[in-house]
N, CA, C and O atoms as a Tripos MOL2 file, in Angstrom:
@<TRIPOS>MOLECULE
protein
  304   303    76     0     0
PROTEIN
NO_CHARGES

@<TRIPOS>ATOM
      1 N         -73.8140 -312.4780   68.5820 N.3       1 MET1
      2 CA        -74.2580 -312.1840   69.9230 C.3       1 MET1
      3 C         -75.5140 -311.3310   69.9120 C.2       1 MET1
      4 O         -76.4000 -311.5350   70.7420 O.2       1 MET1
      5 N         -75.6100 -310.4030   69.0140 N.am      2 ALA2
      6 CA        -76.7170 -309.4580   69.0460 C.3       2 ALA2
      7 C         -78.0550 -310.1230   68.7590 C.2       2 ALA2
      8 O         -78.1900 -310.8940   67.8090 O.2       2 ALA2
      9 N         -79.0070 -309.8240   69.5650 N.am      3 SER3
     10 CA        -80.3820 -310.2410   69.3280 C.3       3 SER3
     11 C         -81.1940 -308.9700   69.1420 C.2       3 SER3
     12 O         -80.6820 -307.8640   69.3160 O.2       3 SER3
     13 N         -82.4390 -309.1320   68.7920 N.am      4 ARG4
     14 CA        -83.2740 -307.9430   68.6120 C.3       4 ARG4
     15 C         -83.3710 -307.1550   69.9120 C.2       4 ARG4
     16 O         -83.4970 -305.9310   69.8820 O.2       4 ARG4
     17 N         -83.3160 -307.8330   71.0450 N.am      5 LEU5
     18 CA        -83.3700 -307.1390   72.3310 C.3       5 LEU5
     19 C         -82.1680 -306.2260   72.5250 C.2       5 LEU5
     20 O         -82.3080 -305.1050   73.0130 O.2       5 LEU5
     21 N         -80.9910 -306.7040   72.1440 N.am      6 VAL6
     22 CA        -79.7600 -305.9290   72.2990 C.3       6 VAL6
     23 C         -79.6770 -304.8510   71.2290 C.2       6 VAL6
     24 O         -79.2990 -303.7170   71.5240 O.2       6 VAL6
     25 N         -80.0200 -305.1820   70.0080 N.am      7 ARG7
     26 CA        -79.9410 -304.2100   68.9020 C.3       7 ARG7
     27 C         -80.8990 -303.0360   69.0860 C.2       7 ARG7
     28 O         -80.6810 -301.9690   68.5130 O.2       7 ARG7
     29 N         -81.9420 -303.2160   69.8660 N.am      8 ALA8
     30 CA        -82.9410 -302.1650   70.0540 C.3       8 ALA8
     31 C         -82.4480 -301.0280   70.9580 C.2       8 ALA8
     32 O         -83.1080 -299.9950   71.0670 O.2       8 ALA8
     33 N         -81.3040 -301.2130   71.5970 N.am      9 ILE9
     34 CA        -80.7870 -300.2220   72.5450 C.3       9 ILE9
     35 C         -79.6940 -299.3820   71.8910 C.2       9 ILE9
     36 O         -78.8580 -299.9090   71.1570 O.2       9 ILE9
     37 N         -79.7000 -298.0940   72.1550 N.am     10 ASP10
     38 CA        -78.6100 -297.2060   71.7360 C.3      10 ASP10
     39 C         -77.5290 -297.2760   72.8190 C.2      10 ASP10
     40 O         -77.4920 -296.4460   73.7280 O.2      10 ASP10
     41 N         -76.6670 -298.2620   72.7100 N.am     11 TRP11
     42 CA        -75.6680 -298.5160   73.7460 C.3      11 TRP11
     43 C         -74.6410 -297.4020   73.8760 C.2      11 TRP11
     44 O         -74.0230 -297.2490   74.9300 O.2      11 TRP11
     45 N         -74.4530 -296.6290   72.8240 N.am     12 VAL12
     46 CA        -73.5080 -295.5110   72.8880 C.3      12 VAL12
     47 C         -73.9400 -294.5330   73.9820 C.2      12 VAL12
     48 O         -73.0980 -293.8880   74.6070 O.2      12 VAL12
     49 N         -75.2280 -294.4240   74.2100 N.am     13 ALA13
     50 CA        -75.7630 -293.4930   75.2010 C.3      13 ALA13
     51 C         -75.7700 -294.0760   76.6130 C.2      13 ALA13
     52 O         -76.2970 -293.4420   77.5270 O.2      13 ALA13
     53 N         -75.2040 -295.2560   76.8160 N.am     14 THR14
     54 CA        -75.1800 -295.8990   78.1340 C.3      14 THR14
     55 C         -73.7510 -295.9340   78.6650 C.2      14 THR14
     56 O         -72.8040 -295.7210   77.9080 O.2      14 THR14
     57 N         -73.5880 -296.1980   79.9530 N.am     15 PRO15
     58 CA        -72.2370 -296.3060   80.5120 C.3      15 PRO15
     59 C         -71.3940 -297.4200   79.8730 C.2      15 PRO15
     60 O         -70.1660 -297.3550   79.9120 O.2      15 PRO15
     61 N         -72.0300 -298.4320   79.2900 N.am     16 LEU16
     62 CA        -71.2750 -299.5150   78.6470 C.3      16 LEU16
     63 C         -70.6670 -299.0900   77.3160 C.2      16 LEU16
     64 O         -69.6600 -299.6530   76.8880 O.2      16 LEU16
     65 N         -71.2640 -298.1120   76.6660 N.am     17 GLY17
     66 CA        -70.7530 -297.6560   75.3800 C.3      17 GLY17
     67 C         -71.0700 -298.6270   74.2590 C.2      17 GLY17
     68 O         -71.8600 -299.5520   74.4450 O.2      17 GLY17
     69 N         -70.4590 -298.4270   73.0880 N.am     18 PRO18
     70 CA        -70.7500 -299.2680   71.9240 C.3      18 PRO18
     71 C         -70.4050 -300.7390   72.1760 C.2      18 PRO18
     72 O         -69.4410 -301.0530   72.8740 O.2      18 PRO18
     73 N         -71.1950 -301.6150   71.6030 N.am     19 ILE19
     74 CA        -70.9980 -303.0600   71.7830 C.3      19 ILE19
     75 C         -69.5760 -303.4780   71.4070 C.2      19 ILE19
     76 O         -68.9910 -304.3340   72.0710 O.2      19 ILE19
     77 N         -69.0260 -302.8970   70.3740 N.am     20 ALA20
     78 CA        -67.6750 -303.2610   69.9290 C.3      20 ALA20
     79 C         -66.6260 -303.0110   71.0090 C.2      20 ALA20
     80 O         -65.5440 -303.5940   70.9590 O.2      20 ALA20
     81 N         -66.9250 -302.1620   71.9750 N.am     21 GLN21
     82 CA        -65.9730 -301.8530   73.0400 C.3      21 GLN21
     83 C         -66.2480 -302.6130   74.3350 C.2      21 GLN21
     84 O         -65.5280 -302.4460   75.3200 O.2      21 GLN21
     85 N         -67.2820 -303.4440   74.3370 N.am     22 TRP22
     86 CA        -67.5870 -304.2190   75.5390 C.3      22 TRP22
     87 C         -66.4820 -305.2320   75.7830 C.2      22 TRP22
     88 O         -65.8700 -305.7200   74.8330 O.2      22 TRP22
     89 N         -66.2160 -305.5560   77.0440 N.am     23 PRO23
     90 CA        -65.2040 -306.5700   77.3360 C.3      23 PRO23
     91 C         -65.6210 -307.9410   76.7870 C.2      23 PRO23
     92 O         -66.8030 -308.2810   76.7400 O.2      23 PRO23
     93 N         -64.6210 -308.7070   76.3780 N.am     24 ALA24
     94 CA        -64.8830 -310.0360   75.8080 C.3      24 ALA24
     95 C         -65.7090 -310.9230   76.7400 C.2      24 ALA24
     96 O         -66.6040 -311.6170   76.2590 O.2      24 ALA24
     97 N         -65.4470 -310.9330   78.0620 N.am     25 PRO25
     98 CA        -66.2820 -311.7880   78.9240 C.3      25 PRO25
     99 C         -67.7620 -311.4250   78.8690 C.2      25 PRO25
    100 O         -68.6110 -312.3160   78.8880 O.2      25 PRO25
    101 N         -68.0870 -310.1420   78.8010 N.am     26 LEU26
    102 CA        -69.4940 -309.7430   78.6980 C.3      26 LEU26
    103 C         -70.0870 -310.2270   77.3880 C.2      26 LEU26
    104 O         -71.1800 -310.7940   77.3790 O.2      26 LEU26
    105 N         -69.3940 -310.0170   76.2960 N.am     27 ARG27
    106 CA        -69.9200 -310.4520   74.9940 C.3      27 ARG27
    107 C         -70.1060 -311.9640   74.9520 C.2      27 ARG27
    108 O         -71.0830 -312.4550   74.3870 O.2      27 ARG27
    109 N         -69.1770 -312.6990   75.5460 N.am     28 THR28
    110 CA        -69.2720 -314.1650   75.5530 C.3      28 THR28
    111 C         -70.4650 -314.6420   76.3700 C.2      28 THR28
    112 O         -71.2730 -315.4400   75.8970 O.2      28 THR28
    113 N         -70.5690 -314.1480   77.5960 N.am     29 VAL29
    114 CA        -71.6740 -314.5730   78.4660 C.3      29 VAL29
    115 C         -73.0170 -314.1500   77.8800 C.2      29 VAL29
    116 O         -73.9720 -314.9270   77.8800 O.2      29 VAL29
    117 N         -73.0880 -312.9360   77.3880 N.am     30 LEU30
    118 CA        -74.3370 -312.4470   76.8180 C.3      30 LEU30
    119 C         -74.7300 -313.2320   75.5680 C.2      30 LEU30
    120 O         -75.9060 -313.5350   75.3700 O.2      30 LEU30
    121 N         -73.7590 -313.5580   74.7330 N.am     31 GLY31
    122 CA        -74.0470 -314.3540   73.5450 C.3      31 GLY31
    123 C         -74.6210 -315.7170   73.9010 C.2      31 GLY31
    124 O         -75.5740 -316.1810   73.2760 O.2      31 GLY31
    125 N         -74.0370 -316.3530   74.9060 N.am     32 THR32
    126 CA        -74.5410 -317.6540   75.3720 C.3      32 THR32
    127 C         -75.9370 -317.5130   75.9480 C.2      32 THR32
    128 O         -76.8250 -318.3120   75.6530 O.2      32 THR32
    129 N         -76.1200 -316.5100   76.7580 N.am     33 MET33
    130 CA        -77.4050 -316.2860   77.4080 C.3      33 MET33
    131 C         -78.5050 -316.0110   76.3940 C.2      33 MET33
    132 O         -79.6090 -316.5400   76.5210 O.2      33 MET33
    133 N         -78.2180 -315.1920   75.3930 N.am     34 LEU34
    134 CA        -79.2350 -314.8310   74.4080 C.3      34 LEU34
    135 C         -79.6660 -316.0090   73.5440 C.2      34 LEU34
    136 O         -80.7800 -316.0170   73.0210 O.2      34 LEU34
    137 N         -78.8020 -316.9980   73.3900 N.am     35 ARG35
    138 CA        -79.1630 -318.1890   72.6080 C.3      35 ARG35
    139 C         -79.8680 -319.2570   73.4440 C.2      35 ARG35
    140 O         -80.3820 -320.2300   72.8910 O.2      35 ARG35
    141 N         -79.9000 -319.0950   74.7410 N.am     36 SER36
    142 CA        -80.4840 -320.1050   75.6140 C.3      36 SER36
    143 C         -82.0040 -320.0910   75.5520 C.2      36 SER36
    144 O         -82.6250 -319.0410   75.3910 O.2      36 SER36
    145 N         -82.5850 -321.2660   75.6810 N.am     37 ARG37
    146 CA        -84.0460 -321.3820   75.7770 C.3      37 ARG37
    147 C         -84.5240 -321.2080   77.2090 C.2      37 ARG37
    148 O         -85.7200 -321.0540   77.4540 O.2      37 ARG37
    149 N         -83.5960 -321.2310   78.1510 N.am     38 ASN38
    150 CA        -83.9360 -321.0770   79.5640 C.3      38 ASN38
    151 C         -83.9390 -319.5960   79.9350 C.2      38 ASN38
    152 O         -83.1080 -318.8330   79.4430 O.2      38 ASN38
    153 N         -84.8570 -319.1900   80.7910 N.am     39 PRO39
    154 CA        -84.8750 -317.7950   81.2170 C.3      39 PRO39
    155 C         -83.5660 -317.4400   81.9140 C.2      39 PRO39
    156 O         -83.1320 -318.1320   82.8350 O.2      39 PRO39
    157 N         -82.9510 -316.3670   81.4690 N.am     40 MET40
    158 CA        -81.6880 -315.9460   82.0680 C.3      40 MET40
    159 C         -81.6580 -314.4340   82.2270 C.2      40 MET40
    160 O         -82.1630 -313.6860   81.3900 O.2      40 MET40
    161 N         -81.0520 -314.0110   83.3240 N.am     41 LEU41
    162 CA        -80.9150 -312.6080   83.6660 C.3      41 LEU41
    163 C         -79.4620 -312.3720   84.0380 C.2      41 LEU41
    164 O         -78.8410 -313.2080   84.6950 O.2      41 LEU41
    165 N         -78.9170 -311.2300   83.6200 N.am     42 LEU42
    166 CA        -77.5300 -310.8880   83.9100 C.3      42 LEU42
    167 C         -77.4700 -309.4320   84.3410 C.2      42 LEU42
    168 O         -78.0360 -308.5540   83.6890 O.2      42 LEU42
    169 N         -76.7820 -309.1870   85.4420 N.am     43 TYR43
    170 CA        -76.4420 -307.8280   85.8570 C.3      43 TYR43
    171 C         -74.9500 -307.6790   85.6600 C.2      43 TYR43
    172 O         -74.1810 -308.5230   86.1190 O.2      43 TYR43
    173 N         -74.5170 -306.6050   84.9760 N.am     44 TRP44
    174 CA        -73.1120 -306.4480   84.6340 C.3      44 TRP44
    175 C         -72.5780 -305.0840   85.0550 C.2      44 TRP44
    176 O         -73.2330 -304.0570   84.8760 O.2      44 TRP44
    177 N         -71.3780 -305.0990   85.6170 N.am     45 GLY45
    178 CA        -70.6430 -303.8740   85.9020 C.3      45 GLY45
    179 C         -71.0900 -303.1480   87.1480 C.2      45 GLY45
    180 O         -72.0090 -303.5810   87.8420 O.2      45 GLY45
    181 N         -70.4220 -302.0250   87.4260 N.am     46 PRO46
    182 CA        -70.7010 -301.2600   88.6420 C.3      46 PRO46
    183 C         -72.1460 -300.7640   88.7340 C.2      46 PRO46
    184 O         -72.6970 -300.6410   89.8280 O.2      46 PRO46
    185 N         -72.7520 -300.4810   87.5880 N.am     47 GLN47
    186 CA        -74.1460 -300.0080   87.6040 C.3      47 GLN47
    187 C         -75.1490 -301.1460   87.5110 C.2      47 GLN47
    188 O         -76.3580 -300.9170   87.4660 O.2      47 GLN47
    189 N         -74.6410 -302.3810   87.4830 N.am     48 LEU48
    190 CA        -75.5070 -303.5600   87.3850 C.3      48 LEU48
    191 C         -76.4670 -303.4520   86.2050 C.2      48 LEU48
    192 O         -77.6810 -303.5930   86.3540 O.2      48 LEU48
    193 N         -75.8940 -303.1990   85.0300 N.am     49 THR49
    194 CA        -76.6950 -303.0920   83.8170 C.3      49 THR49
    195 C         -77.4670 -304.3890   83.6070 C.2      49 THR49
    196 O         -76.9040 -305.4800   83.7000 O.2      49 THR49
    197 N         -78.7250 -304.2630   83.3310 N.am     50 HIS50
    198 CA        -79.6970 -305.3580   83.2700 C.3      50 HIS50
    199 C         -79.7820 -305.9260   81.8560 C.2      50 HIS50
    200 O         -80.1090 -305.2110   80.9090 O.2      50 HIS50
    201 N         -79.4850 -307.2160   81.7220 N.am     51 PHE51
    202 CA        -79.6450 -307.9480   80.4670 C.3      51 PHE51
    203 C         -80.5300 -309.1600   80.7290 C.2      51 PHE51
    204 O         -80.5090 -309.7230   81.8230 O.2      51 PHE51
    205 N         -81.3010 -309.5590   79.7330 N.am     52 PHE52
    206 CA        -82.1180 -310.7640   79.8410 C.3      52 PHE52
    207 C         -82.3400 -311.3140   78.4500 C.2      52 PHE52
    208 O         -82.1570 -310.6130   77.4550 O.2      52 PHE52
    209 N         -82.7370 -312.5790   78.3860 N.am     53 ASN53
    210 CA        -83.0430 -313.1850   77.0850 C.3      53 ASN53
    211 C         -84.5590 -313.2240   76.8870 C.2      53 ASN53
    212 O         -85.3230 -312.8910   77.7930 O.2      53 ASN53
    213 N         -84.9760 -313.6320   75.7020 N.am     54 THR54
    214 CA        -86.4150 -313.6290   75.3990 C.3      54 THR54
    215 C         -87.1870 -314.5880   76.2970 C.2      54 THR54
    216 O         -88.3530 -314.3340   76.6000 O.2      54 THR54
    217 N         -86.5690 -315.6770   76.7280 N.am     55 ALA55
    218 CA        -87.2570 -316.6130   77.6210 C.3      55 ALA55
    219 C         -87.5550 -315.9890   78.9800 C.2      55 ALA55
    220 O         -88.4480 -316.4520   79.6910 O.2      55 ALA55
    221 N         -86.8240 -314.9510   79.3450 N.am     56 PHE56
    222 CA        -87.0230 -314.2890   80.6320 C.3      56 PHE56
    223 C         -88.1670 -313.2710   80.5900 C.2      56 PHE56
    224 O         -88.6860 -312.8960   81.6420 O.2      56 PHE56
    225 N         -88.5610 -312.8260   79.4250 N.am     57 ILE57
    226 CA        -89.5660 -311.7640   79.2910 C.3      57 ILE57
    227 C         -90.8540 -312.0470   80.0700 C.2      57 ILE57
    228 O         -91.3610 -311.1280   80.7140 O.2      57 ILE57
    229 N         -91.4130 -313.2650   80.0520 N.am     58 PRO58
    230 CA        -92.6340 -313.4940   80.8370 C.3      58 PRO58
    231 C         -92.4440 -313.2690   82.3370 C.2      58 PRO58
    232 O         -93.4250 -313.0740   83.0550 O.2      58 PRO58
    233 N         -91.2090 -313.2920   82.8210 N.am     59 SER59
    234 CA        -90.9420 -313.0580   84.2420 C.3      59 SER59
    235 C         -90.9600 -311.5840   84.6090 C.2      59 SER59
    236 O         -91.0470 -311.2370   85.7870 O.2      59 SER59
    237 N         -90.8800 -310.7190   83.6120 N.am     60 LEU60
    238 CA        -90.8410 -309.2800   83.8690 C.3      60 LEU60
    239 C         -92.2440 -308.7370   84.0910 C.2      60 LEU60
    240 O         -93.2090 -309.1860   83.4720 O.2      60 LEU60
    241 N         -92.3340 -307.7880   84.9640 N.am     61 ASP61
    242 CA        -93.5700 -307.0410   85.1500 C.3      61 ASP61
    243 C         -93.8320 -306.2750   83.8490 C.2      61 ASP61
    244 O         -92.8970 -305.7250   83.2670 O.2      61 ASP61
    245 N         -95.0530 -306.2300   83.3940 N.am     62 THR62
    246 CA        -95.3610 -305.5590   82.1280 C.3      62 THR62
    247 C         -94.9740 -304.0870   82.1470 C.2      62 THR62
    248 O         -94.7830 -303.4910   81.0870 O.2      62 THR62
    249 N         -94.8550 -303.4890   83.3260 N.am     63 ARG63
    250 CA        -94.4140 -302.0960   83.4150 C.3      63 ARG63
    251 C         -92.9120 -301.9820   83.1490 C.2      63 ARG63
    252 O         -92.4230 -300.9010   82.8230 O.2      63 ARG63
    253 N         -92.1800 -303.0880   83.2870 N.am     64 GLN64
    254 CA        -90.7340 -303.0760   83.0950 C.3      64 GLN64
    255 C         -90.3350 -303.2880   81.6440 C.2      64 GLN64
    256 O         -89.3440 -302.7200   81.1850 O.2      64 GLN64
    257 N         -91.0870 -304.0880   80.9290 N.am     65 PHE65
    258 CA        -90.6890 -304.4480   79.5650 C.3      65 PHE65
    259 C         -91.3590 -303.5040   78.5820 C.2      65 PHE65
    260 O         -92.5330 -303.1910   78.7820 O.2      65 PHE65
    261 N         -90.7060 -303.0330   77.5480 N.am     66 PRO66
    262 CA        -89.3780 -303.4130   77.0770 C.3      66 PRO66
    263 C         -88.2480 -302.5510   77.6330 C.2      66 PRO66
    264 O         -87.0850 -302.7980   77.3120 O.2      66 PRO66
    265 N         -88.5480 -301.5640   78.4450 N.am     67 GLY67
    266 CA        -87.5250 -300.6320   78.8720 C.3      67 GLY67
    267 C         -86.5000 -301.1450   79.8490 C.2      67 GLY67
    268 O         -85.5760 -300.4080   80.1920 O.2      67 GLY67
    269 N         -86.6170 -302.3780   80.3180 N.am     68 ALA68
    270 CA        -85.6910 -302.8930   81.3260 C.3      68 ALA68
    271 C         -84.3050 -303.2000   80.7660 C.2      68 ALA68
    272 O         -83.3110 -303.0470   81.4770 O.2      68 ALA68
    273 N         -84.2200 -303.6230   79.5240 N.am     69 MET69
    274 CA        -82.9270 -303.9840   78.9370 C.3      69 MET69
    275 C         -81.9990 -302.7850   78.9260 C.2      69 MET69
    276 O         -82.3570 -301.7130   78.4400 O.2      69 MET69
    277 N         -80.7980 -302.9760   79.4690 N.am     70 GLY70
    278 CA        -79.7780 -301.9420   79.4460 C.3      70 GLY70
    279 C         -79.8790 -300.9180   80.5570 C.2      70 GLY70
    280 O         -79.0440 -300.0180   80.6520 O.2      70 GLY70
    281 N         -80.8890 -301.0460   81.3960 N.am     71 GLN71
    282 CA        -81.0410 -300.1040   82.5080 C.3      71 GLN71
    283 C         -80.2100 -300.5390   83.7040 C.2      71 GLN71
    284 O         -79.9360 -301.7280   83.8680 O.2      71 GLN71
    285 N         -79.8040 -299.5870   84.5450 N.am     72 PRO72
    286 CA        -79.1480 -299.9820   85.7970 C.3      72 PRO72
    287 C         -80.1030 -300.8590   86.6010 C.2      72 PRO72
    288 O         -81.3170 -300.6570   86.5730 O.2      72 PRO72
    289 N         -79.5530 -301.8200   87.3080 N.am     73 GLY73
    290 CA        -80.3650 -302.7820   88.0550 C.3      73 GLY73
    291 C         -81.3920 -302.1590   88.9710 C.2      73 GLY73
    292 O         -82.4940 -302.6870   89.1190 O.2      73 GLY73
    293 N         -81.0470 -301.0440   89.5890 N.am     74 GLU74
    294 CA        -81.9930 -300.4210   90.5120 C.3      74 GLU74
    295 C         -83.1970 -299.8180   89.7830 C.2      74 GLU74
    296 O         -84.2270 -299.5710   90.4100 O.2      74 GLU74
    297 N         -83.0880 -299.5770   88.4730 N.am     75 GLN75
    298 CA        -84.2010 -299.0150   87.7020 C.3      75 GLN75
    299 C         -84.9580 -300.0630   86.9170 C.2      75 GLN75
    300 O         -86.0980 -299.8270   86.5170 O.2      75 GLN75
    301 N         -84.3520 -301.2130   86.6870 N.am     76 ALA76
    302 CA        -84.9650 -302.2450   85.8430 C.3      76 ALA76
    303 C         -86.0250 -303.0070   86.5930 C.2      76 ALA76
    304 O         -86.6450 -303.9130   86.0360 O.2      76 ALA76
@<TRIPOS>BOND
     1     1     2 1
     2     2     3 1
     3     3     4 2
     4     3     5 am
     5     5     6 1
     6     6     7 1
     7     7     8 2
     8     7     9 am
     9     9    10 1
    10    10    11 1
    11    11    12 2
    12    11    13 am
    13    13    14 1
    14    14    15 1
    15    15    16 2
    16    15    17 am
    17    17    18 1
    18    18    19 1
    19    19    20 2
    20    19    21 am
    21    21    22 1
    22    22    23 1
    23    23    24 2
    24    23    25 am
    25    25    26 1
    26    26    27 1
    27    27    28 2
    28    27    29 am
    29    29    30 1
    30    30    31 1
    31    31    32 2
    32    31    33 am
    33    33    34 1
    34    34    35 1
    35    35    36 2
    36    35    37 am
    37    37    38 1
    38    38    39 1
    39    39    40 2
    40    39    41 am
    41    41    42 1
    42    42    43 1
    43    43    44 2
    44    43    45 am
    45    45    46 1
    46    46    47 1
    47    47    48 2
    48    47    49 am
    49    49    50 1
    50    50    51 1
    51    51    52 2
    52    51    53 am
    53    53    54 1
    54    54    55 1
    55    55    56 2
    56    55    57 am
    57    57    58 1
    58    58    59 1
    59    59    60 2
    60    59    61 am
    61    61    62 1
    62    62    63 1
    63    63    64 2
    64    63    65 am
    65    65    66 1
    66    66    67 1
    67    67    68 2
    68    67    69 am
    69    69    70 1
    70    70    71 1
    71    71    72 2
    72    71    73 am
    73    73    74 1
    74    74    75 1
    75    75    76 2
    76    75    77 am
    77    77    78 1
    78    78    79 1
    79    79    80 2
    80    79    81 am
    81    81    82 1
    82    82    83 1
    83    83    84 2
    84    83    85 am
    85    85    86 1
    86    86    87 1
    87    87    88 2
    88    87    89 am
    89    89    90 1
    90    90    91 1
    91    91    92 2
    92    91    93 am
    93    93    94 1
    94    94    95 1
    95    95    96 2
    96    95    97 am
    97    97    98 1
    98    98    99 1
    99    99   100 2
   100    99   101 am
   101   101   102 1
   102   102   103 1
   103   103   104 2
   104   103   105 am
   105   105   106 1
   106   106   107 1
   107   107   108 2
   108   107   109 am
   109   109   110 1
   110   110   111 1
   111   111   112 2
   112   111   113 am
   113   113   114 1
   114   114   115 1
   115   115   116 2
   116   115   117 am
   117   117   118 1
   118   118   119 1
   119   119   120 2
   120   119   121 am
   121   121   122 1
   122   122   123 1
   123   123   124 2
   124   123   125 am
   125   125   126 1
   126   126   127 1
   127   127   128 2
   128   127   129 am
   129   129   130 1
   130   130   131 1
   131   131   132 2
   132   131   133 am
   133   133   134 1
   134   134   135 1
   135   135   136 2
   136   135   137 am
   137   137   138 1
   138   138   139 1
   139   139   140 2
   140   139   141 am
   141   141   142 1
   142   142   143 1
   143   143   144 2
   144   143   145 am
   145   145   146 1
   146   146   147 1
   147   147   148 2
   148   147   149 am
   149   149   150 1
   150   150   151 1
   151   151   152 2
   152   151   153 am
   153   153   154 1
   154   154   155 1
   155   155   156 2
   156   155   157 am
   157   157   158 1
   158   158   159 1
   159   159   160 2
   160   159   161 am
   161   161   162 1
   162   162   163 1
   163   163   164 2
   164   163   165 am
   165   165   166 1
   166   166   167 1
   167   167   168 2
   168   167   169 am
   169   169   170 1
   170   170   171 1
   171   171   172 2
   172   171   173 am
   173   173   174 1
   174   174   175 1
   175   175   176 2
   176   175   177 am
   177   177   178 1
   178   178   179 1
   179   179   180 2
   180   179   181 am
   181   181   182 1
   182   182   183 1
   183   183   184 2
   184   183   185 am
   185   185   186 1
   186   186   187 1
   187   187   188 2
   188   187   189 am
   189   189   190 1
   190   190   191 1
   191   191   192 2
   192   191   193 am
   193   193   194 1
   194   194   195 1
   195   195   196 2
   196   195   197 am
   197   197   198 1
   198   198   199 1
   199   199   200 2
   200   199   201 am
   201   201   202 1
   202   202   203 1
   203   203   204 2
   204   203   205 am
   205   205   206 1
   206   206   207 1
   207   207   208 2
   208   207   209 am
   209   209   210 1
   210   210   211 1
   211   211   212 2
   212   211   213 am
   213   213   214 1
   214   214   215 1
   215   215   216 2
   216   215   217 am
   217   217   218 1
   218   218   219 1
   219   219   220 2
   220   219   221 am
   221   221   222 1
   222   222   223 1
   223   223   224 2
   224   223   225 am
   225   225   226 1
   226   226   227 1
   227   227   228 2
   228   227   229 am
   229   229   230 1
   230   230   231 1
   231   231   232 2
   232   231   233 am
   233   233   234 1
   234   234   235 1
   235   235   236 2
   236   235   237 am
   237   237   238 1
   238   238   239 1
   239   239   240 2
   240   239   241 am
   241   241   242 1
   242   242   243 1
   243   243   244 2
   244   243   245 am
   245   245   246 1
   246   246   247 1
   247   247   248 2
   248   247   249 am
   249   249   250 1
   250   250   251 1
   251   251   252 2
   252   251   253 am
   253   253   254 1
   254   254   255 1
   255   255   256 2
   256   255   257 am
   257   257   258 1
   258   258   259 1
   259   259   260 2
   260   259   261 am
   261   261   262 1
   262   262   263 1
   263   263   264 2
   264   263   265 am
   265   265   266 1
   266   266   267 1
   267   267   268 2
   268   267   269 am
   269   269   270 1
   270   270   271 1
   271   271   272 2
   272   271   273 am
   273   273   274 1
   274   274   275 1
   275   275   276 2
   276   275   277 am
   277   277   278 1
   278   278   279 1
   279   279   280 2
   280   279   281 am
   281   281   282 1
   282   282   283 1
   283   283   284 2
   284   283   285 am
   285   285   286 1
   286   286   287 1
   287   287   288 2
   288   287   289 am
   289   289   290 1
   290   290   291 1
   291   291   292 2
   292   291   293 am
   293   293   294 1
   294   294   295 1
   295   295   296 2
   296   295   297 am
   297   297   298 1
   298   298   299 1
   299   299   300 2
   300   299   301 am
   301   301   302 1
   302   302   303 1
   303   303   304 2
@<TRIPOS>SUBSTRUCTURE
     1 MET1         2 RESIDUE 1 A MET
     2 ALA2         6 RESIDUE 1 A ALA
     3 SER3        10 RESIDUE 1 A SER
     4 ARG4        14 RESIDUE 1 A ARG
     5 LEU5        18 RESIDUE 1 A LEU
     6 VAL6        22 RESIDUE 1 A VAL
     7 ARG7        26 RESIDUE 1 A ARG
     8 ALA8        30 RESIDUE 1 A ALA
     9 ILE9        34 RESIDUE 1 A ILE
    10 ASP10       38 RESIDUE 1 A ASP
    11 TRP11       42 RESIDUE 1 A TRP
    12 VAL12       46 RESIDUE 1 A VAL
    13 ALA13       50 RESIDUE 1 A ALA
    14 THR14       54 RESIDUE 1 A THR
    15 PRO15       58 RESIDUE 1 A PRO
    16 LEU16       62 RESIDUE 1 A LEU
    17 GLY17       66 RESIDUE 1 A GLY
    18 PRO18       70 RESIDUE 1 A PRO
    19 ILE19       74 RESIDUE 1 A ILE
    20 ALA20       78 RESIDUE 1 A ALA
    21 GLN21       82 RESIDUE 1 A GLN
    22 TRP22       86 RESIDUE 1 A TRP
    23 PRO23       90 RESIDUE 1 A PRO
    24 ALA24       94 RESIDUE 1 A ALA
    25 PRO25       98 RESIDUE 1 A PRO
    26 LEU26      102 RESIDUE 1 A LEU
    27 ARG27      106 RESIDUE 1 A ARG
    28 THR28      110 RESIDUE 1 A THR
    29 VAL29      114 RESIDUE 1 A VAL
    30 LEU30      118 RESIDUE 1 A LEU
    31 GLY31      122 RESIDUE 1 A GLY
    32 THR32      126 RESIDUE 1 A THR
    33 MET33      130 RESIDUE 1 A MET
    34 LEU34      134 RESIDUE 1 A LEU
    35 ARG35      138 RESIDUE 1 A ARG
    36 SER36      142 RESIDUE 1 A SER
    37 ARG37      146 RESIDUE 1 A ARG
    38 ASN38      150 RESIDUE 1 A ASN
    39 PRO39      154 RESIDUE 1 A PRO
    40 MET40      158 RESIDUE 1 A MET
    41 LEU41      162 RESIDUE 1 A LEU
    42 LEU42      166 RESIDUE 1 A LEU
    43 TYR43      170 RESIDUE 1 A TYR
    44 TRP44      174 RESIDUE 1 A TRP
    45 GLY45      178 RESIDUE 1 A GLY
    46 PRO46      182 RESIDUE 1 A PRO
    47 GLN47      186 RESIDUE 1 A GLN
    48 LEU48      190 RESIDUE 1 A LEU
    49 THR49      194 RESIDUE 1 A THR
    50 HIS50      198 RESIDUE 1 A HIS
    51 PHE51      202 RESIDUE 1 A PHE
    52 PHE52      206 RESIDUE 1 A PHE
    53 ASN53      210 RESIDUE 1 A ASN
    54 THR54      214 RESIDUE 1 A THR
    55 ALA55      218 RESIDUE 1 A ALA
    56 PHE56      222 RESIDUE 1 A PHE
    57 ILE57      226 RESIDUE 1 A ILE
    58 PRO58      230 RESIDUE 1 A PRO
    59 SER59      234 RESIDUE 1 A SER
    60 LEU60      238 RESIDUE 1 A LEU
    61 ASP61      242 RESIDUE 1 A ASP
    62 THR62      246 RESIDUE 1 A THR
    63 ARG63      250 RESIDUE 1 A ARG
    64 GLN64      254 RESIDUE 1 A GLN
    65 PHE65      258 RESIDUE 1 A PHE
    66 PRO66      262 RESIDUE 1 A PRO
    67 GLY67      266 RESIDUE 1 A GLY
    68 ALA68      270 RESIDUE 1 A ALA
    69 MET69      274 RESIDUE 1 A MET
    70 GLY70      278 RESIDUE 1 A GLY
    71 GLN71      282 RESIDUE 1 A GLN
    72 PRO72      286 RESIDUE 1 A PRO
    73 GLY73      290 RESIDUE 1 A GLY
    74 GLU74      294 RESIDUE 1 A GLU
    75 GLN75      298 RESIDUE 1 A GLN
    76 ALA76      302 RESIDUE 1 A ALA
């Protein structure tokens, strides 16, 4: 599941915590999304944590990337 985008984040310091403790549905959806060639964006949980795949990067404002991954939706 892990891509360079996901590995670059210190998830322990986020509300989601370590990847090993993430719920199975999140890991499954994120794994599928990260392997997709189509641009995909996912907001997860109460804080709407922001996930995206590499195909989505051109859609991000340059001020948002790379810091958007793992941020609450309102900050991403």
